[in-house]
C-alpha positions as CSV (number, residue, x, y, z in Angstrom):
1,X,125.9,93.6,122.5
2,X,125.6,89.7,123.1
3,X,123.7,91.0,126.1
4,X,121.7,93.6,124.2
5,X,120.9,90.5,121.9
6,X,120.0,88.0,124.7
7,X,117.7,90.7,126.0
8,X,115.6,91.1,123.1
9,X,115.0,87.4,122.4
10,X,114.4,86.9,125.8
11,X,111.9,89.4,125.8
12,X,109.7,88.5,122.3
13,X,106.7,91.0,122.1
14,X,105.3,88.2,120.0
15,X,105.0,85.4,122.6
16,X,102.1,87.9,124.3
17,X,100.3,88.7,121.1
18,X,97.0,86.8,121.4
19,X,95.8,86.4,118.2
20,X,92.1,85.8,118.7
21,X,91.9,89.2,119.4
22,X,92.2,90.0,116.1
23,X,88.7,88.2,115.7
24,X,87.1,89.7,118.0
25,X,88.0,92.8,116.1
26,X,87.2,91.5,113.1
27,X,83.1,90.5,114.6
28,X,82.7,93.7,115.9
29,X,83.6,95.7,113.0
30,X,81.6,93.4,110.9
31,X,78.5,95.0,112.3
32,X,80.1,98.5,110.2
33,X,80.8,96.6,107.1
34,X,77.2,94.7,107.4
35,X,75.5,98.6,107.5
36,X,77.8,99.8,104.7
37,X,76.8,96.6,103.0
38,X,73.1,97.4,103.5
39,X,73.7,100.9,102.0
40,X,75.0,99.8,99.5
41,X,72.3,97.5,98.0
42,X,69.7,100.1,98.9
43,X,71.2,102.3,96.5
44,X,71.5,99.4,93.9
45,X,75.2,99.0,94.3
46,X,74.7,94.9,95.1
47,X,77.8,93.8,93.0
48,X,80.4,95.8,95.3
49,X,79.1,94.2,98.3
50,X,81.6,91.5,98.2
51,X,84.5,93.5,97.8
52,X,83.5,96.0,100.6
53,X,83.7,92.9,102.7
54,X,87.1,92.1,101.6
55,X,88.7,95.7,101.8
56,X,87.3,96.2,105.2
57,X,88.8,92.8,106.1
58,X,91.9,93.8,105.3
59,X,91.9,97.2,106.8
60,X,91.0,96.2,110.3
61,X,93.9,93.2,110.0
62,X,95.9,96.4,109.1
63,X,94.6,98.7,112.2
64,X,95.0,95.5,114.2
65,X,99.1,95.0,113.4
66,X,99.3,99.0,114.0
67,X,97.4,99.1,117.4
68,X,99.8,95.7,118.7
69,X,103.3,97.1,117.1
70,X,102.6,100.3,119.4
71,X,101.1,98.6,122.4
72,X,103.8,96.0,122.7
73,X,106.5,98.3,121.1
74,X,107.6,96.5,117.9
75,X,109.8,97.7,115.8
76,X,108.2,98.0,112.3
77,X,111.7,98.5,110.7
78,X,113.2,95.6,112.1
79,X,109.9,93.5,111.2
80,X,110.2,94.8,107.6
81,X,114.2,94.6,107.3
82,X,116.2,95.9,104.4
83,X,117.4,94.2,101.1
84,X,120.5,92.5,101.3
85,X,123.4,93.2,99.3
86,X,125.1,90.6,98.4
87,X,122.2,87.6,97.6
88,X,121.6,85.3,94.7
89,X,118.6,87.5,93.4
90,X,118.8,85.8,89.8
91,X,117.7,82.5,91.3
92,X,115.2,84.1,93.5
93,X,113.5,85.9,90.8
94,X,113.4,83.0,88.6
95,X,110.9,81.6,90.8
96,X,108.6,84.0,90.0
97,X,107.5,82.3,86.7
98,X,107.1,78.5,88.7
99,X,104.7,80.3,91.2
100,X,102.5,82.1,88.9
101,X,102.2,79.3,86.6
102,X,101.4,76.7,89.7
103,X,99.1,79.4,91.4
104,X,97.3,79.9,87.4
105,X,96.9,76.2,87.4
106,X,95.8,75.6,90.7
107,X,93.2,78.3,89.8
108,X,92.2,77.1,87.0
109,X,91.1,73.7,89.1
110,X,89.4,75.5,91.5
111,X,87.2,77.1,89.3
112,X,86.5,73.8,87.4
113,X,85.6,72.5,90.9
114,X,83.8,75.2,92.1
115,X,81.7,75.6,88.7
116,X,80.6,72.0,89.0
117,X,78.5,73.3,92.1
118,X,77.2,76.7,91.3
119,X,78.5,78.2,87.4
120,X,77.0,81.7,88.6
121,X,79.1,81.8,91.4
122,X,81.9,81.0,90.0
123,X,81.7,83.4,87.1
124,X,81.0,85.5,90.1
125,X,84.4,84.2,91.8
126,X,86.9,84.5,89.0
127,X,85.6,87.8,87.6
128,X,88.3,89.7,85.7
129,X,85.9,93.1,85.6
130,X,87.3,94.9,88.2
131,X,87.7,98.8,88.6
132,X,91.1,100.9,88.5
133,X,90.8,101.4,92.5
134,X,90.0,97.7,93.0
135,X,93.1,97.2,90.8
136,X,95.1,99.7,93.5
137,X,94.0,97.6,96.2
138,X,94.7,94.1,95.1
139,X,97.9,94.5,93.4
140,X,99.6,97.0,96.1
141,X,97.4,97.0,99.6
142,X,96.3,93.8,99.8
143,X,100.0,92.0,99.1
144,X,101.6,94.4,101.9
145,X,98.6,94.1,104.4
146,X,98.7,89.9,104.1
147,X,102.9,89.7,103.8
148,X,102.5,92.4,106.8
149,X,100.3,90.1,108.9
150,X,100.7,86.2,108.0
151,X,104.7,86.9,107.3
152,X,105.3,89.6,109.9
153,X,102.9,88.8,112.7
154,X,101.8,85.1,112.5
155,X,104.8,83.8,111.6
156,X,106.5,85.5,114.7
157,X,104.1,84.4,116.9
158,X,104.0,80.7,115.9
159,X,107.5,80.7,116.0
160,X,107.9,82.0,119.3
161,X,105.0,79.4,121.2
162,X,106.7,76.2,118.5
163,X,109.5,76.8,116.1
164,X,110.2,78.4,113.0
165,X,109.4,75.3,110.5
166,X,105.7,74.5,112.3
167,X,105.5,78.2,112.1
168,X,105.8,78.5,108.3
169,X,103.8,75.5,107.9
170,X,101.1,76.7,110.5
171,X,100.6,80.2,108.9
172,X,100.6,79.4,105.4
173,X,98.1,77.0,106.3
174,X,96.1,80.1,107.5
175,X,96.8,82.2,104.5
176,X,95.5,79.8,102.4
177,X,92.0,79.4,104.7
178,X,92.1,83.1,104.1
179,X,92.0,82.6,100.3
180,X,88.7,79.9,100.2
181,X,87.2,79.1,97.8
182,X,89.9,80.9,94.9
183,X,92.8,79.5,95.4
184,X,93.5,77.1,98.8
185,X,96.1,74.9,97.4
186,X,98.1,77.5,95.5
187,X,97.8,80.1,98.3
188,X,99.3,77.4,100.7
189,X,102.1,76.7,98.4
190,X,103.4,80.2,97.9
191,X,102.6,80.9,101.5
192,X,105.4,78.6,102.3
193,X,107.5,80.3,99.4
194,X,107.3,83.2,100.6
195,X,107.8,82.8,104.2
196,X,111.0,80.8,103.0
197,X,111.7,84.0,101.2
198,X,111.0,86.1,104.2
199,X,113.2,84.1,106.6
200,X,116.5,83.9,104.1
201,X,116.4,87.6,102.7
202,X,115.7,88.9,106.7
203,X,113.1,91.4,104.6
204,X,109.3,91.5,104.0
205,X,110.1,93.4,100.9
206,X,111.1,90.3,98.9
207,X,107.9,88.6,100.1
208,X,106.0,91.4,99.0
209,X,107.0,92.4,95.8
210,X,106.9,88.5,94.8
211,X,102.9,89.2,96.1
212,X,102.6,91.8,94.1
213,X,104.1,90.0,91.0
214,X,101.7,87.1,91.6
215,X,98.7,89.0,91.7
216,X,99.3,91.2,88.6
217,X,100.3,88.5,86.8
218,X,96.8,86.4,87.4
219,X,94.9,89.8,86.8
220,X,97.1,90.5,83.4
221,X,96.2,87.6,82.2
222,X,92.6,87.6,82.6
223,X,92.4,91.0,81.5
224,X,94.7,89.8,78.5
225,X,92.1,87.3,77.7
226,X,89.3,89.6,77.9
227,X,90.7,91.5,75.1
228,X,91.7,89.2,73.0
229,X,87.9,86.9,73.3
230,X,85.7,89.0,75.1
231,X,83.0,86.5,74.7
232,X,85.0,83.7,76.4
233,X,86.0,83.4,79.5
234,X,89.7,81.9,80.4
235,X,88.4,79.6,82.6
236,X,86.1,78.2,80.2
237,X,88.4,77.7,77.7
238,X,91.4,76.0,79.8
239,X,90.1,74.4,82.8
240,X,90.4,72.0,83.9
241,X,93.4,69.8,82.0
242,X,95.5,73.0,81.4
243,X,95.2,73.8,84.8
244,X,96.9,70.3,85.8
245,X,99.7,70.7,83.1
246,X,100.4,74.0,84.8
247,X,100.5,72.4,87.9
248,X,102.6,69.4,86.5
249,X,105.0,71.8,84.8
250,X,105.9,74.5,87.8
251,X,105.3,71.8,91.0
252,X,109.3,70.4,90.4
253,X,111.0,73.6,90.4
254,X,108.4,74.7,93.3
255,X,109.4,71.7,95.4
256,X,113.1,72.1,94.8
257,X,113.1,76.0,96.0
258,X,111.5,75.2,99.2
259,X,113.6,72.0,99.9
260,X,116.5,73.7,99.4
261,X,115.8,76.9,101.2
262,X,114.2,75.4,103.9
263,X,114.7,76.6,107.0
264,X,117.4,74.8,109.5
265,X,117.2,74.1,113.1
266,X,120.0,77.4,113.6
267,X,117.8,79.8,111.8
268,X,116.6,82.7,113.3
269,X,113.3,85.2,113.2
270,X,114.2,87.7,110.8
271,X,112.7,90.5,113.5
272,X,116.1,89.6,116.2
273,X,118.5,89.1,113.4
274,X,117.2,92.4,111.8
275,X,117.6,93.9,115.6
276,X,121.2,92.5,116.0
277,X,121.8,94.2,111.9
278,X,120.7,97.6,113.0
279,X,122.6,97.4,116.7
280,X,125.7,96.2,115.5
């Protein structure tokens, strides 16, 4: 059994993954997306173009992950893991509220800063006017794809290249960059928190659930405000002081959670821990 555990680490499939190949996929597939966007504009559906680009990006990333899993024989079961039976879920679930509050605060500040450059762009970027299908993608599909790539693939790839601590920081930076200009700081912080959750619980289910709840909370607040005061944008009403207040209130809890659960030197990547669990 020990030889089997050593063997899978020596044959780490994430060592041969080249993330730059994903960039090639995205560039080539962008041609198809541009043609689709052009057709939408011809049909007077310009408002859906930005969303189509965002959806296309996620679908290409998902297809790339599936292709790499099959090619390198990466076990989806080992990557996904399973919920631990004995775990302090109460303290973990309690972190949802501070993360949502922090994300909302950074989002309000981001809106304020963007609105100083272009009010029209800020209104379009932070608009809560979405369809039912878009709601499904934002709440369910996007969190799954993003966690599969950033926490599942990228975290393991860079952990194999450097170490697990650097992998948490660097993968969270890329995760934040992917959220430009909406909420870069918020995405970076809860990207770290979600990475820590994945490493600690050994299952992608946990960060996926957290990601879903964070997206749902943000959309729910925007939709609720639209029903209460349809003539006033929530970001116009509360920014920027309310965003700063949200950050100040929630930041100590977020920092405490990350510090308390920060991976130590003897922590291993969830993929290999789950392999050992399934084999045992």
